[in-house]
Every structure is written in structure tokens, then in C-alpha cells.
C-alpha positions in Angstrom: 42.3 85.9 11.6 39.4 85.0 9.2 38.3 81.4 8.9 38.2 80.6 5.2 37.3 76.9 5.6 33.6 76.0 6.4 33.0 73.8 9.4 33.0 70.0 8.7 30.0 69.4 10.9 27.8 70.7 13.7 27.5 68.7 16.9 24.4 68.4 19.1 25.1 66.2 22.1 22.6 65.2 24.8 24.1 64.9 28.3 22.8 63.1 31.4 22.5 65.2 34.6 25.9 66.2 36.0 27.5 64.1 38.7 29.6 65.7 41.4 33.1 64.0 41.3 34.9 65.7 44.2 37.3 68.6 44.4 40.0 69.6 41.9 42.6 72.4 42.2 40.3 74.8 40.3 37.2 74.0 42.4 34.6 71.3 42.4 34.6 68.7 39.6 31.5 67.7 37.7 31.2 65.0 35.0 28.3 64.2 32.6 27.7 61.0 30.6 26.9 61.4 26.9 23.4 60.0 26.3 23.4 60.5 22.5 23.0 63.1 19.9 23.5 64.0 16.2 26.2 65.5 14.1 25.6 66.9 10.6 27.3 68.8 7.9 26.8 69.5 4.2 27.8 65.9 3.2 27.1 63.8 6.3 24.5 63.3 9.1 24.9 60.6 11.7 24.5 59.9 15.4 26.6 60.4 18.5 27.0 57.2 20.4 26.4 56.9 24.2 29.6 57.2 26.2 30.8 57.3 29.8 31.2 60.5 31.8 33.0 63.5 30.3 34.8 66.1 32.4 35.2 69.8 31.9 38.8 69.7 30.9 38.5 66.9 28.2 35.9 65.5 26.0 35.9 62.2 24.0 32.9 61.7 21.7 32.3 58.6 19.6 30.6 59.2 16.3 28.9 56.6 14.2 29.3 57.1 10.5 29.5 55.2 7.2 32.2 55.7 4.7 30.8 56.5 1.3 32.0 58.0 -2.0 28.5 59.2 -3.0 28.4 62.7 -4.5 
């Protein structure tokens, strides 16, 4: 299937070194805190806020942005 919609933004996240968090059914579990980063697209460019550890099966990222109607 061809993607006809351009991406909203690109995400560049800086992670702290991984922390070993024990064993999981699929093997060892590692988590990495988000230190910061940037996200940018054709109409926006903002920062990624620091956040607690993320795992390999789920990611939650907090983005800092300002609402604007500028064109």
C-alpha cells in the first residue's frame, strides 16, 4: 500500500544509557530514560521533554509545543 499522506513530523530522541530491568518472557528487559530531543515537520519544530524510563514494548513521549494559527 502506498502512503499518500506526508509525515506530520520527524522525531529525534536522546536516550540515557540503558538500564537492565530483569527478565521477561521474551528475554532480558532493558529500559532507557528519555533525556530530550527535537521533533520537526513542515509547520512545526519543538522539543522532546525529559521523561522517565521507556521499555522496548511501549513508548510514551511528551512533546512541548505551542498552538498557533500562523501560516
